[in-house]
Every structure is written in C-alpha cells, then in structure tokens.
C-alpha positions in Angstrom: -15.1 -18.6 1.3 -11.3 -18.1 1.7 -10.0 -14.6 2.0 -6.5 -14.2 0.7 -4.2 -11.1 0.9 -2.0 -11.0 -2.2 1.0 -9.7 -0.5 4.1 -10.7 1.4 4.2 -7.3 3.2 4.1 -7.5 7.0 2.7 -4.0 7.0 -0.3 -5.0 4.9 -0.7 -8.2 6.9 -0.8 -6.3 10.2 -3.4 -3.8 8.8 -5.7 -6.5 7.5 -5.6 -8.2 10.9 -7.3 -5.1 12.4 -10.5 -6.3 10.7 -10.3 -9.6 12.7 -11.3 -11.8 9.7 -9.6 -15.1 9.0 -7.3 -14.7 6.0 -4.2 -16.1 4.6 -1.3 -14.4 2.7 0.2 -15.4 -0.6 3.0 -13.6 -2.4 2.0 -12.7 -6.0 5.5 -12.6 -7.4 4.9 -10.1 -10.2 7.1 -7.7 -12.2 6.6 -4.3 -10.6 8.5 -2.2 -13.2 6.5 0.7 -14.7 5.4 0.7 -18.2 6.6 3.4 -20.6 4.7 6.7 -19.9 2.8 5.1 -17.1 1.8 7.6 -14.3 2.4 6.7 -10.7 -1.3 6.5 -10.1 -1.9 4.1 -13.0 1.1 2.0 -12.0 -0.3 1.6 -8.5 -3.8 0.6 -9.8 -2.4 -1.8 -12.4 -0.1 -3.6 -9.9 -3.0 -3.9 -7.5 -5.1 -5.6 -10.2 -2.2 -7.8 -11.4 -1.4 -9.0 -7.8 -5.1 -10.0 -7.5 -5.3 -11.8 -10.8 -2.1 -13.7 -10.1 -3.3 -15.2 -6.8 -6.8 -15.8 -8.4 -5.1 -18.0 -11.0 -4.0 -20.4 -8.2 -7.1 -19.9 -5.9 -10.0 -19.4 -8.3 -12.6 -19.9 -5.4 -11.1 -17.3 -3.1 -11.9 -13.7 -2.4 -8.5 -11.9 -3.0 -7.2 -8.5 -1.9 -4.4 -7.0 -3.9 -2.8 -3.6 -3.0 0.2 -1.6 -4.2 1.5 1.8 -3.3 3.6 4.3 -5.5 5.1 7.5 -4.2 4.6 10.3 -6.8 7.2 13.1 -6.7 6.8 15.7 -9.4 5.1 13.1 -11.7 7.9 10.5 -11.1 7.2 7.1 -9.6 9.3 6.5 -6.5 9.5 3.0 -5.3 11.2 1.2 -2.4 14.7 2.4 -1.9 16.3 -1.0 -1.2 19.4 0.6 0.4 20.6 3.3 2.8 22.0 5.4 0.0 18.9 5.3 -2.1 16.7 6.1 0.9 18.9 9.0 1.8 18.7 10.4 -1.8 14.9 10.0 -1.7 14.5 11.9 1.6 17.0 14.7 0.6 14.8 15.2 -2.5 11.6 15.2 -0.5 12.9 17.8 2.1 10.5 20.8 2.2 8.4 19.4 -0.6 5.1 17.6 -1.1 4.9 14.0 -2.1 1.7 12.2 -3.2 1.4 8.5 -2.2 -1.0 6.5 -4.4 -2.4 3.5 -2.7 -4.5 1.2 -4.8 -6.5 -1.7 -3.7 -8.4 -4.5 -5.8 -10.8 -6.9 -4.4 -12.1 -9.8 -6.6 -13.8 -13.1 -6.5 -12.6 -13.8 -10.1 -15.9 -12.6 -11.7 -16.1 -9.1 -10.4 -13.1 -6.8 -9.8 -13.5 -3.7 -7.6 -10.7 -1.1 -7.6 -10.1 2.1 -5.7 -7.1 4.4 -5.4 -6.7 6.5 -2.2 -4.2 9.4 -2.5 -2.3 10.7 0.5 -0.6 14.1 0.3 2.4 14.4 2.5 4.3 17.6 3.1 7.8 16.8 4.3 9.6 19.1 6.8 12.9 20.7 5.7 15.2 18.0 6.8 18.9 18.2 7.8 21.4 15.6 6.8 21.7 14.6 10.5 17.9 14.2 10.9 17.8 12.1 7.7 20.7 9.9 9.0 19.2 9.4 12.4 15.8 8.4 11.0 17.5 5.9 8.5 19.6 4.3 11.1 16.6 4.0 13.6 13.9 2.8 11.1 15.9 1.3 8.1 12.8 1.9 5.9 14.3 0.3 2.8 11.3 -1.8 2.0 8.9 1.2 2.2 7.8 3.3 -0.8 9.5 6.7 -0.6 11.3 5.7 2.6 8.5 7.2 4.7 7.4 4.8 7.3 4.6 6.9 8.8 3.3 4.3 11.2 6.6 4.7 13.1 9.3 7.5 13.4 8.6 8.5 9.8 5.7 10.5 11.1 8.3 13.0 12.4 9.4 13.7 8.8 6.1 15.2 8.0 4.7 18.7 8.4 1.2 17.7 7.3 -0.7 14.8 5.8 -4.0 14.7 3.9 -6.0 11.5 3.1 -9.6 10.1 3.2 -8.2 7.0 4.8 -5.5 7.1 7.5 -4.4 3.5 6.9 -3.8 4.2 3.2 -0.3 5.6 3.7 0.8 2.5 5.7 0.0 0.3 2.7 -3.7 -0.9 2.8 -6.7 1.5 2.8 -8.9 -0.3 5.2 -12.0 1.9 4.7 -12.0 1.1 1.0 -11.3 -2.6 1.8 -14.4 -2.7 4.1 -16.5 -1.1 1.3 -15.4 -3.7 -1.2 -15.8 -6.7 1.1 -19.4 -5.6 1.9 -20.1 -5.7 -1.9 -19.1 -9.4 -1.8 -21.2 -10.0 1.2 -18.4 -10.0 3.7 -18.9 -7.5 6.7 -16.1 -7.1 9.1 -18.7 -6.3 11.7 -20.3 -9.7 11.2 -17.5 -12.1 10.8 -19.9 -15.0 10.2 -20.6 -13.4 6.8 -17.3 -14.9 5.6 -18.7 -18.4 6.2 -21.7 -18.0 4.0 -21.9 -20.3 0.9 
C-alpha cells in the first residue's frame, strides 16, 4: 500500500517523517477559498477532505492523508498572510487576544473516509511593534496560517497554548493521524504493516 501525504507543505512533510513510515507527497492543487457563511472549523474540515479526494482521483489504490489549518479570530477565518504587511496586520490584531487554530486531518483509502479536527487555543502576548517587526524579519512566516510559526520563534509570541495534540498547531495532528492509520491496519509502531496486501 502506498501512503501519500496530500500536501506540498514542508512543515507537514517534516511532521509525517516523525512516524518513520515510507510515504510520498503530492500537491492537491485545490481552491482554498471559503464558501459563503462557512465557519473556520468547517472550512478546515472541508479542505482536508477535498485534498484527500483530489489525490485519490489520481492514486485510487493509495492511502491518502489530507490536512488543512485555519486560524479563527472572533469567528473570522484567517489564512496565510502571503506578505510582510499582511502578517504585520494579523499579529497586531492578535496582540493580547486568543486565536483558535483549527487543524483538520482526513485519511482515506477511497472507500472509507476518516476525519478529525483538533483545535488549538493560543493566547497571544501583548506585542509591541518592535517585537512584531523582529519576529517577522527573523522568521518570515508568510506561508503559515495566522503568521504564528510555533515550532520556531513564533512560540515567543504566545502566553499560553492549549491542545490535545502538540503537533496540531504545526500543521498535522500526529496523534489523530496514528489513530486513523491504525483503522486502516497501518501501525507506526509496526512499519511492516504498511506492506500488508
């Protein structure tokens, strides 16, 4: 069985490598725009499923993992900033406030679809303009939802963080992935399980 991560994200690839299972990455190339009145949580879940379905269309015999993350600030979906100015505006808004990061993951063999969403509640410190500027110049987190690169210097932006899965905020909730893989007979603690017919 071929295991495919439906992502071009280096962060998700690095996370999945922790499980020490052989896998390949394929970029799903989907439209990630929210639908009218779609909540941030529902957007993350829908995109995780759509990414999985997109790769299954090309690799119907594979076991596919799709994931997406959406930052939720006062009910508004906050995506990747894409630029220094947008990241600066995001972090200025978050300063002293709580942001909920919804990380959804879907695993499917084309017949059965498993889906979980792991929320991470992040309380941001009150941040000065100089602190934000230094962080952005150091990390350049323009490809990260909400500009918060918690696996690096972004952790210093936070006053507190709550989640059932510490890897969720980085982009792929590995505990949920392990649960789902075991449902399909793949156990990261028994790598030979991936070779079963």
